[in-house]
C-alpha positions, 0 to 999 in steps of 0.5 A: 574316888572310885576306880576300876580295874579290869584283868584278863584271863584265858581258858579253853573249854568245849560245849554243845549248844543243845536244849531239851526243850527243842526237837533235834531239828529245832536245835540244829536250826537254832544253834547251827554248827554249835549243835554238833553232837560231839561239841566244839571248843573255844579259847575263851578270853575272860575279863573281869572288872572290879571297882572300889576305893583305892587303899590309901596305903597301897593305892590299889583297889585290890591286890592283883595277886589276890585276884589271880589267886582266886582265879587259879583256885576257884575258876580255872580248876572248874572251867579249864579244859572242861566240857561246859555241859558237864559243869553243875551250873549248866546241867539245866541251862544251855552253856552259851557264852551269854550264860557262861558270862553270867555264871562267872560274874556270880562266882566272882561276885559271890566269892571274891570279896576284896572289891566290887565286881562290876562286870564279866566280859568274854571273848569267844571268837574274834567276832563274838564277845559277851558281857554281863554286868549283873542285874536281872537274876531271872532264870539263874539256877 
C-alpha cells in the first residue's frame, strides 16, 4: 500500500524578479511590478507531499516530528525573512516562485530521506500557486 502525506508550512520572504539577460525596459515589461528595484514580499504557503509504505508498527509514512524538524533545521533558517535574490541557489536564477518550488523540492528530495518526496506546491498569493513534481533537471544549477 502506497500512501501520501501532505504537510503545510509558511514563511515570509522578499524577491525581485529581474534577469541580467534582459534590458531594464525588457525586465519591466516581462516582470511588471515584480521588477521593483526595492523588491517585494510574500507570505508563502508551502506544501510538501511525501509518499511511502506505512510502517507496520506505527501506521505512518513518516513521523511528522521528523518532517517538521527537518523544515525547522534546513528550510526555514535559509528562507524565512530572506531576500531570495541573496540565496546562493538564486545567484544566477531569477527567484520566481516556479524556481522556488523547484529548489525546495530538491532540498527535500536530497536531504529528507525518511519518505519519497512527490511534489512541492507553493501558494504565493490568493490567486497564484505553483507546483513542482520533480522531473526535468534542465537549467538547475
